[in-house]
C-alpha positions, 0 to 999 in steps of 0.5 A: 499500500505504500509503494501505492498511495493512490490505489483504488480497487473497483469492484467489477462483479461478484458471482458464486461458482459452485461452492465459491465466491469469484471477486473480480476487481480492477486495481489502479494507482500510482506506484509514487510511493517511496522507492516507487518510479511514479508509473500508472498501472490499470490491471483486472484480475478477480480472486476465487473465495471458499467460504467458510463456516462463520461466512467469511472468507476461509482462502483465497485464491488471487489471478491476474496477469503478473507479465501485464501488472511487471510490465505497467510497474515499469513502462505505467499506461494511460489514465484510466477513465474509470480513475480518479488518480 
């Protein structure tokens, strides 16, 4: 979080698939924190959540295009129309 002080996590969708919840998200922000290069990122991904008997998230498996994310950290992207950074 310190690397992206203006980070926004946008919820794109959430749905149930069998016994799991799937949360689709988009991250937007600029890498302006300590040691950051100041590049903007705009990356989407999703989390597959296994819910416990108490209804809380017992396990979360995250998925994103790590090659695209690394490229954005190095080169940045254009500002997204959905973001306010």
